[in-house]
N, C-alpha and C positions, 0 to 999 in steps of 0.2 A: 370877520377881521378880528384878529387877536388883540386883547388888551395888553397894556404895557407889562402887567404882571405875568400873564400867560406867555408872552414873548420871552421874558426873562427866564421862566421855567423851561420853556422849549429850548433855549440856548444852552441850558445846563444838561440836558438829556444826552445820554450816549448809549450806544448799543452795548449791552453787557452779555458776555458769553455765559450761558447757564450750564450747558452740558449737551451730551448726545441725545438727539430726539429718540433713538431706539431705547435708551434707558429711561428717559423722563416720561415716555408714553406708557410705562408700566403701572403708573399710579394716577388716579384721577385728580389729586391735588397734592401739591408740595409747597411747604413754606420756604420762602427765600429770605434769608436774613440780610438786612441792609447794614452797611458798615457804619451808618450814622445813628443807629438805634432802632428799637422795635416799632416806633411810630411810622417808620418808613419800610417796614417789612412788606413783602408782596406774596400773594398766592399765585402759583402757577397751576392752572387747571388744564387738564387734558380730557376733552369730552368729544365724542363722535368724530374722532380723527383730527381734532383741531386744538391748538393751544390758545389759551387766554391768560391775561395777567391783570390783577387789580390789587389795590391796597388790601393788606391782610386783616385789618381791624375795621369792623363795621362802622359806618359813618353815624349810626344812631347812638351806640354807647360802647363801642370798642370790642364787640364780640369777635371771636376768632373764626373768620369766614372759612378757613381751611377745614374746620370741623363741621361745616354746614352741609346740608343735603343739597345735591344738584339735581334739578329736574328740568325736563323739557315740557313747558306749558304752552300749548298751542303754537308750537314751533319756535318758541323763545327759550333759550338756555338760561337758567337762572340758578343762583346759589341763595340759600336761605340761611340767615344767621341763626346759629343754634341757641342763642340767648333769648331773642324776642320774635323770631320768625320773620324778620324783615327780608324782602326779596330784592335781589340785584341782578339785572341783566348782565350776563358775562361779556357781551359785546360792547355795550354802552355804559354800563354802570348805573343806569337808571333804575329806580325802584318804583313800584306801584304806590308807595307812600309819599313820593315826591322827593325823597333823598337822592343824592348822587354819590356814587362811589367812584373813586379815581381808577381809571383803567390805563393800561400801558399797551403799546404796540409790541407785538411778538413777530419774529420772523424766523424762518428756517433757512439756513444756508449751509451747504456742504454737510448736511446731516446733523448739524448742531442747532440748538435753540438759543436765540438771543431775545433779550427784553430790553426795550428803550427806557432807561431810568436815570435819575440824577445821581445816584450813588451805586458804588459796586455792590453786587448781590452775591450771596453764597448759599449753598444748600446746607452748609454746616453752621451751627451756632457760633457766635463769637466766643473767644476764649474767656474763662472766668476773669483773667486779668483785665480784659477789655471791658467786662461788665463792671468790675469794681471801679475803674476809672470813670466810667460813664455815670456811676451813681454819686460821685463826689461833686 
């Protein structure tokens, strides 16, 4: 059963159109920029014919997971943070270290990829005008 906080988060989640699966499947990982700032950015992984999404910053110390190595370890797909080599299961977000990375539902519909997230996501970085306002 979901806690009150988990239920509030679930109520804010919406399916966000990311783009055509045919194009997104050409790269193993893409950074998706959140409209609310880099703390909410998401990595979209394409591994072994399947899409996965999780927070882009490592739960340990904020390393860029999109730059990490992806490995199949005993049938478990994992991304390894490039900073300290922490591992995260692409399906569950669980790490062998006990940390938990936030994962997001991904669906394919009519040839397009959607990610269920609280804020709009874009494959393009926000404009410099947006960045300067966020820094204020």
